[in-house]
Structures are given as C-alpha cells and as structure tokens.
C-alpha positions as CSV (number, residue, x, y, z in Angstrom):
1,M,-23.9,50.6,32.5
2,R,-24.0,51.4,28.8
3,K,-20.2,51.5,28.7
4,R,-19.9,48.1,30.5
5,V,-22.3,46.5,27.9
6,T,-20.2,48.0,25.1
7,V,-17.0,46.6,26.5
8,I,-18.6,43.2,27.0
9,L,-19.9,43.2,23.4
10,A,-16.5,44.2,22.1
11,V,-14.8,41.4,24.1
12,L,-17.4,38.9,22.8
13,A,-16.9,40.1,19.2
14,L,-13.1,39.8,19.5
15,A,-13.4,36.3,21.1
16,S,-15.8,35.2,18.2
17,V,-13.4,36.4,15.5
18,T,-10.5,34.7,17.3
19,I,-12.3,31.4,17.7
20,A,-13.6,31.5,14.1
21,G,-10.0,32.0,12.8
22,I,-8.5,29.2,14.9
23,G,-10.0,26.5,12.7
24,K,-8.6,28.0,9.5
25,A,-5.2,28.5,11.1
26,Y,-5.2,25.0,12.4
27,A,-6.2,23.7,8.9
28,Y,-3.4,25.7,7.3
29,F,-0.8,24.4,9.7
30,T,-1.9,20.7,9.3
31,T,-2.3,20.9,5.5
32,Y,0.9,22.6,4.4
33,V,4.3,21.3,5.2
34,E,7.8,22.0,4.0
35,V,10.0,19.0,2.9
36,R,13.4,18.5,1.5
37,G,14.3,16.1,-1.3
38,S,11.8,14.5,-3.5
39,K,9.7,11.4,-3.7
40,Q,7.1,10.8,-6.3
41,I,3.8,9.7,-4.8
42,R,0.9,8.7,-7.1
43,I,-2.5,9.3,-5.6
44,Q,-4.3,7.4,-8.4
45,G,-2.8,4.0,-8.7
46,E,-1.9,2.3,-12.0
47,T,-2.1,-1.1,-10.3
48,Q,-4.9,-2.8,-8.4
49,I,-5.3,-5.8,-6.2
50,E,-7.8,-8.5,-6.8
51,E,-8.7,-10.8,-3.9
52,D,-10.9,-13.9,-3.8
53,F,-11.8,-15.8,-0.7
54,K,-13.1,-19.4,-0.7
55,D,-12.6,-22.3,1.7
56,W,-10.3,-20.3,4.0
57,V,-7.9,-19.5,1.1
58,K,-7.4,-15.9,0.0
59,S,-6.1,-15.7,-3.5
60,V,-4.4,-12.5,-4.5
61,R,-3.4,-11.1,-7.9
62,I,-1.9,-7.7,-8.7
63,T,-3.0,-6.2,-12.1
64,V,-1.3,-3.3,-13.9
65,K,-4.1,-1.3,-15.6
66,E,-4.2,-1.3,-19.4
67,D,-3.8,2.4,-19.7
68,S,-0.7,2.5,-17.5
69,D,2.5,3.8,-19.1
70,M,4.7,1.8,-16.9
71,S,5.6,-1.9,-16.1
72,Y,6.1,-2.9,-12.5
73,Y,7.8,-5.2,-10.1
74,V,5.6,-6.4,-7.3
75,R,6.0,-7.6,-3.7
76,V,3.3,-8.7,-1.1
77,K,3.2,-8.9,2.7
78,T,0.6,-10.8,4.6
79,F,-0.7,-10.0,8.1
80,A,-3.2,-11.6,10.5
81,S,-4.0,-11.7,14.2
82,S,-2.0,-14.1,16.4
83,S,-5.0,-16.5,16.5
84,F,-4.5,-17.3,12.8
85,T,-1.6,-18.8,10.8
86,L,-1.1,-17.8,7.2
87,E,0.5,-20.2,4.8
88,P,1.1,-18.5,1.4
89,D,1.8,-20.6,-1.6
90,G,3.1,-18.9,-4.8
91,K,3.0,-22.0,-6.9
92,G,6.5,-21.2,-8.3
93,Y,5.8,-17.6,-9.2
94,W,6.3,-16.0,-5.7
95,E,9.5,-16.3,-3.6
96,Y,9.6,-15.5,0.1
97,N,12.3,-13.4,1.6
98,E,12.8,-14.1,5.4
99,E,14.8,-10.9,5.9
100,D,12.0,-8.5,5.1
101,D,9.0,-10.9,5.3
102,Y,7.8,-10.1,1.8
103,W,6.7,-12.4,-1.1
104,Y,8.4,-11.2,-4.3
105,Y,7.0,-11.9,-7.7
106,K,9.9,-14.0,-8.9
107,K,10.5,-17.3,-10.7
108,D,13.8,-19.2,-10.4
109,G,15.4,-16.3,-8.6
110,K,14.6,-13.8,-11.4
111,Y,12.2,-10.8,-10.8
112,L,9.2,-10.9,-13.0
113,V,7.8,-7.7,-14.6
114,V,4.1,-7.1,-14.8
115,E,3.3,-5.3,-18.1
116,P,0.3,-3.0,-18.6
117,G,-2.9,-5.1,-18.9
118,E,-1.3,-8.1,-17.3
119,S,-1.7,-9.7,-13.8
120,T,0.6,-11.6,-11.5
121,E,0.0,-15.3,-11.0
122,P,-2.1,-15.8,-7.9
123,L,-0.6,-15.9,-4.4
124,A,-2.8,-18.3,-2.5
125,V,-2.8,-17.6,1.3
126,K,-4.3,-20.5,3.3
127,I,-5.7,-19.4,6.7
128,T,-5.6,-21.8,9.6
129,G,-6.2,-21.5,13.3
130,G,-3.3,-21.4,15.7
131,D,-3.5,-25.2,16.0
132,G,-3.2,-25.7,12.2
133,Q,-6.9,-26.6,11.8
134,E,-9.6,-24.7,10.0
135,P,-10.4,-21.5,12.0
136,T,-13.7,-21.2,13.9
137,I,-15.3,-17.8,14.0
138,G,-18.1,-16.9,16.4
139,P,-21.1,-14.8,15.4
140,N,-19.6,-11.5,16.7
141,E,-16.0,-12.2,15.7
142,S,-14.1,-11.4,12.5
143,A,-11.1,-12.9,10.8
144,D,-9.0,-10.0,9.5
145,V,-6.3,-10.9,7.1
146,V,-4.5,-8.0,5.5
147,I,-2.6,-8.2,2.2
148,A,-0.4,-5.2,1.6
149,Y,1.4,-4.9,-1.8
150,E,4.0,-2.6,-3.1
151,T,5.1,-1.9,-6.6
152,V,8.2,-0.1,-8.1
153,P,8.5,0.8,-11.8
154,A,10.4,-1.5,-14.0
155,I,12.9,0.7,-15.7
156,P,13.9,-0.4,-19.3
157,A,17.7,-0.7,-19.5
158,D,18.4,-2.4,-22.9
159,F,17.2,-4.9,-25.4
160,D,18.3,-8.4,-26.1
161,E,19.1,-9.9,-29.5
162,D,15.4,-10.6,-30.1
163,Y,14.5,-7.0,-29.2
164,N,12.9,-7.9,-25.9
165,C,13.2,-5.3,-23.2
166,I,15.7,-5.9,-20.4
167,Y,14.9,-4.1,-17.2
168,D,17.1,-2.7,-14.4
169,P,16.6,-4.7,-11.2
170,P,14.1,-3.3,-8.7
171,D,15.1,-0.8,-6.1
172,W,12.9,-1.4,-3.0
173,S,14.8,1.0,-0.8
174,Q,12.9,3.9,0.7
175,E,15.9,6.2,0.9
176,E,15.1,9.8,0.2
177,S,17.0,11.8,-2.5
178,G,17.9,15.4,-2.3
179,D,19.9,17.6,0.0
C-alpha cells in the first residue's frame, strides 16, 4: 500500500511539474520568432491622429509630433459598415486613388510633406445612411467609422536654389528587404 501511495505521489509530482512548465514553454514559442530580412517598426509613434465628430462629419488631421526627427508623407483609408456611406472631402489637400482606395495628402498631384510640429489639413468624412440621408441610430446600435492612416518618412534628397529641402517621392510598398 505504501509503495502504491509513493508511486501515485511521484506521478502527481511529475504531472504538476510538466503542467507548470507548459505555460512557460508556450509563452516562449509564441513570443520569440525568427525572421529574415529587416523592417523597422516603431512602437512609439511620432505621429498622431486627431478626430472630431459633429453633425455626422468626422474631421481627421494627422500631426507629426514636435520632437520627431523625421518629416512624413501621409495617406488615409476610411471604413464603415455597409449600412453607411462615407463621402470624404479633402478640400484640395487630399487626393483619392481608386486603385488602392487611399486618400493621399497631395495638392495638384504633388505629395505634401508634414514637418515636425505640423498637421495635415483636415479630411472631412461625411457619414450618410445607405439612402444618402442622415443616418438613424437606435438606442442599442452604434455607427462605427474607422479611419486608418499610414505614414512613411520623407527622405531629403537635395535642396533647391532657395535652400528648401527637396524630398524623394514616397515609397508605399510593403516589400521586404533582405535575403
């Protein structure tokens, strides 16, 4: 009987140690990965989005923080459920590209650079119902409109005759570099 209790306790101890170690092993294998190539990812952003909502119009500005060491190009994409229609208006400072469904911060076909401490001009997104009228929302309903923005650094390339910085055009590709 005593031998049987010892075997049972040994099995329980082994099972406890194994179960306790599974969590750490799982955490290790889900936390650490091996990758090839390189892609810089900033966890702390140097840009921020400012959104105002009034009378079913969402106004969006992207600001480059003052302490940023980079200037940026900006693009924005808007999303909503199928029961809503979004009508963005860039007022001459945002240009829509049908191929990728983004609004680019551009004027007269030229990309605009947002310098540290500066903001884009607002992109006004009018929200209407599927019938073009003002949406109606019930007490337990919500109207989710998502604004996603992306930035890429504006890389200085040269200076003009007035010593103004000339930037390389933006590279919005997501291609990976490396082997």
